[in-house]
N, C-alpha and C positions, 0 to 999 in steps of 0.2 A: 304562446303562439300569437302572431300578429292579428289584429282585428281587421275584418273586411266589412266595409259599409257600401251600400248602393245609394248614391246621392239622390235625394228626393224621396227615398223610402223610409228614412229615419230622421229624427229631429236634428237640426243643424247643431244644437248645443251638444248633442252626443258626438257628432262628427268632429267638432272643433275643440272639444274638451281635452285637457291634458292634466296629468298629475303634477302638482306643484309641491315644492318642499314645505314641510310644516314647521321647520325649525325657526324659532324666534331669536334672532341674533342682535336685534337693535340695542338692547341694554348691555349685552356683553361687549359689543363693539364700542359703545359710548364710554364704557369704563376703561377699555384699553387705550382709546384715544386720549382720555384725560390723564392717564398714567404716563404716557409718552410725553405729552405736553409738559407735565410737571417734573418728570425725572430723566428725560432724554435718554442717553446711551444706557444708563443703569437699567431702565425699564426694558430696553431692547435686549440686553444681555440676559436678563431674567426670563424674558419670553422665549428666547432661543433655547435656553436650558429647559424650560417648562414644556414647550410645544415641539421643539425639534430634537430634544435630548442632546444638544450640542453645547459644550462649554468652550467658549471662544476667548482667545487672548486679544483679538482685534476683530472689529466688524467689517473692515475694509479688505477686499481682495487685493493682494499685492501683484506687482508685475511678475514676480517669480512664479506665483501661482498660475497666472495666465500663461506664461511661457511653458510651464510644466504641463498644463492642460492641452495646449496646442501640440506639444510633443506626444502626448498620449493618444490623441485622436488619429484615426487612420488617415494617411495622406489622401486616399480616395475620397473620404468623406469631407475633408477640408477643401478639396477641389470642388466638390458638389456644393458646399456652402458658398464658395466664391462665385460659382456659376449662377446659383439661385440669387445671390446678392446683386449680381450684374443685371439679371432680369427685373428684379424689384426696383433697382435704380432707374432702369430704362423706362419703366412704366410711370414711376412717380415723378420723374423729371418733367413729364408732360403736364403735371398738375401745378407747376410753379406759376404763381400769379405775379403780375407786374404792377408797380405803382403807376399812377396816371396823373396828368395835369391838363386842365382845360383853361385856356386863356384867349378865347375867341371874342370876348367883349372888352372894349376899351377900359383899362383901369381895373380889371377884375381877374384874379387868379384863384382858381379852386383846384383841389386835387386830393389824392389819397395815397398814403404811404403804406406799403406792406412791410411789416416788421416782425421778425421771429421772436418768440418768447426767449427770455434769457437762459432758462434752465428747464429741462423736461425730465420727469421721472417715469421710468419704465418698470412695470411690475411683470415679472416672469414667474409663472407658477412652478412649484416643485411637487412634492407629494407623489401621486400615483404615476406620473409620467413627467419627463423633461421635454421642454419645447424650445429647441434652438430656433425653430421657425418663427416663434413669437419675437425673439430677439431681433432677427432680421427685419421682420415686417413692421415692427414698432419703432425701431431706432433709425433705420435708413430714411424714412420720410422726414424725421426730425432733423437729421443731418442735411438733407437736401434743402429743407426750409431755412437753414442757417442757424439753428439752435447752437449756442456756444458750448453748452455742457449737457450731456445726457447721462443721467444717474440711474443705474439699474439696481433694483432690489430683487433678491430671490432667496428662498429658504436654503439654509445649509443642511448637509447631511449630518447624521449624529457624530460623524468624525470631524465635523467643522469644515468640510470642504463644499465646493460648489461643483455640480456635475460638469465634467470636462467638456462635454459637447455644448453646454450653455456658455462656458467661458470661451470656447473656440468661436462660437457664433458672435459673441460680443467683440472678440478680437477682429473678426472679419468686418463687422459693421462699424467699428470705430467708437464703441461705447467708452465714455470718459472715466466713469467711476462705477465700481461695483460693490454693493453692500450685501453682507450675508444676513439678511433678515427677510422674513415673509409674513404673510397674514395681515390682519388689520393693523398691527403695530408698524408694519412697513409703510402702509399708506399714511398713518399718522406721522411717522418720521419725515416722509417726503412733504407732507402738507405744512408741518410746523417747524421742522428742522431740529437736529440734535447736535451734540458735539462732533459726531462723525458724519452725519447725513445732512447735506445742505438742503435748505428749503427750496422747493421747485415751484414753477408757475403752472405747470400742467402735468397731470398724472394720466398715463395711458396703460393699457394692458389688461388682460383677462385674469380672473381669479375665482375662488370659491365664494360661497354666500357671505362669508365674513369680509372678504376683500371688497365684494360688491357693495355691501352695506357701509363699509368704511369710506369708500369713494363717495357714496351718497351723502354721508355725514360731513365730509370735509369740503364738499362742493360749495363754492362761495368764498372759502379761504383760498382755494386754488381752483383751476379749471380741471375738468375730467373729460375723457373721450366719450364714454357711455357707461351705462349700467348693464353689464353683459350677463345674460342668463345661460342656461345649458345649451349645448350645441344642437343645431337643427339642420336637417336636410329634407327637402321636398323634391321628388322626382315626378315630372310630367312625362309619361311614356305612352307610345302607341302600341298596338298589338304585335308589331314586328320586332319589338325589343327583345333582346336576349335576357331571359329571366335571371340567369346566373349573374349577368353584369348588373342588373338593377338591384338584386339582393346584396351583392358585394358593395355597391355604392351606399345602400342604406346602412349596412353594418359599419362602413367607414366612419360614420358619425355616431352610431349607437355604441361603439366601443369607447367613446370618450367618457361617458358619464351615465350613471343609472337613470338620470333624469333627462338624458338627451332624447330628442324627438326625431324619428325617422318615418317619413310619410311618402307613399306612392299614390299618385293620382293618374288613373288610366281610363281609356275608353273601352278596355277589353277585360271582361270577366275571366277569360282564359288566362291572360297574363297575370291577373291578380292571384289566381289560384296557383299558377306556376311559381310566382315569386314567393308566395307564402311557403310553398314546399321547399324552395331553394334556401330560404332563411333557415329552416329547420335542418337542412343538410349542412349549411356552412357554419352555423354558430358553434357547434361542438369543436371545430378545428381552430378556433380563435384563441390566442393567448389570453385575451381579456373576455373570455366567453361568458363569465358570470355577469360582468357589467353589461355586455351587449344583450344578454338574455333579459335582464331586468328592464333595460331601455325598450326593447321590442315589445315585451309583455305589457309594460305600463303606458308607454307613449307611442308605440309604433302603430301605424294604421295604413290600410289600403282603402282608397276611396274610388269607387267605380262611377264614372261620369258618362253622360250620354255621348259626348264627343270631346275632342281636344280643346275647343274653345271654352266649353264649360269647365274642363279641367284647369285651364288657365284662370278662369274666374275664381275657382276655388283656391288656386295658388295665391292670387292677389288678395283674397280674403285672409288667408293665413299669414301672408307676408313673411316668408321664411328667410332665415339667415343665408342658406345656400339653396339654389334652385337649379336642378339639372333638367335639360330638355333632351330626352332620349327619343329623338325623331329624326327623319331623314333631312328635312329642310328647316333647321332651327331658326334661321334668320327670318323666315316667313312669320314667325310668332313673336319675335323679339319686341316689336312695338306694342304688342298687347300686354306684355308683362310690365306692370307699373310698380309693384311692391316686392322687392327682393334685395337682399344684401349683395349677393354676387350670383351671376347667372353663368352656367356652364353649358355650352352649346354643342349639341350633337352627340352621336353615339361613342365618340372617342375622346371624351373630355370628362373623365372622372373628377369629382370634387377635390380629390387629393392633389391634383395638379395645382389648384389654387392654394392649398394649404402650404405647399413647399416651394414651388418652382416657377410657375408661369409668370408671375410679376404683379398682378393685381393683389391688393391687400387682403389678408385673411382675418383681420380684426373687423368684425361685421356686426350690424345691429341684429338683435335676437328678440324673441318673445313678441313678435308683431311690430316692433318699433321700426322696421324697414318702411313702414307707411309714412314715417316723417323724419327718419335719420339716415345717415350714410356710412359707408365704410371709412375706416381710418385713412387719412390722407395727409398730404403736405399742408392742406388748409388747417388741420388741427393744431399745427405748431406755429402758426402766424396769427397776428392780429392786425387790424387796420386802423390807421389814424388818418383823419381827414384834416384839411387846412383850408383857410379862406383868407384872401387878401383883397382889399378895396382901396383905391385911391380916394382922396377927398371928393373929387368930381364924381366918381362912380357912386359913392355913398349918397351924394346930393341927389342923384337921379332916382334913388329908391327909398330915401329916408322916410318920406311921408307914407309910402306903402307899408313899410315896416311898422311905423307908429300906428297906422290905422289897424293893422292886423293885431298888434299888441293890445290896443284898447278893447278890441272885441273879446279878448280873454281877460279883461279887467286888470291888466298889468301895465299901469301907467309909467312905472319906472323903466320898464323895457322901452316904452315909446320914447321917453325923454332921453334915454341913452343914445338913441338914433338921431333925434332931431337937434339935440344940443350941439352937435358937431357941425350942423349946417346953418346955424343962425349967428355966426360970428363970435361965438363964445370960446 
């Protein structure tokens, strides 16, 4: 059963504590990465057989496999994928940055170029669930940014196939290359390259603890989006909230993972008790009831605050991945929310809208990192290069200033490189 706390009556460390995984994956992942670096495709085939029970003749998904998958997917779902993709494009196109140039001083031109990375790698989980939504959310921003090649990696089934809905989403999103490999070995292949997997410049996408650790270990060799932890939802709700709605929204994240965190913060003890009862009523009817049960029992909590502004203070302290505002006038509170990955406004905006369809990205900071990081966006797939141009006369105007500054740092060669050009040499 979910725990209920009255804020101010118990220690904050009890309220904000959460169960964390105890598995130590660092050494295992390091060994996998070294094996892939040394043995390339051979290691990938071996890991597919070992972990996925799949004996593959090729790591690459063929056009025929994609066509077959698209034909297998219900036409209605294919249309939904296309509508969701259109919403995602519409939102992310607004994120595109422009290069700029400044030339308002005689003889001086400075500027910045926005350049997409050449190749991006997208990790799409397999295992307990297939996530075509991740394909759309992570590849469409890359395409909008102008990335030349998007390489998707995803675990195969034991039959050596990729889930048709994953391939259909890749088809809709315009993914360029799909590789049948998952886990830490997939991240290693993207970071270092193999005979079948091209080396990428940026790796994005969620995964289990092994994938997260692999991304951490290859960072520096390539860029990554973030180290994603278990799913999180925090709901701020007033006493007028329908408890069945709040419970359903909490369970929408609890069913992801036994370590997922589902939190309700409310100013109403009556709502707290009603939501607790609703959770017990709804959990047995879920297909993933065992997972949701573990999540609610281990990391679920209801926090009763004195008022809604205190509830928002608590939300800012937790900095959740998803934050729902189940209140009548959500925009009255929007400015007060400083730390959240994505905010869902009002009584008719379940977090599931953001997972699949609305358009804002669903790859979000977790584990409190929303205090300093942002959702996946077009910005993740571009880099910035700056440039400077001075004429001789323009340099002459500032050379002594540059030299003076350089000498204050004890760097006389720096100073000389500026003044040598202004003294007739």
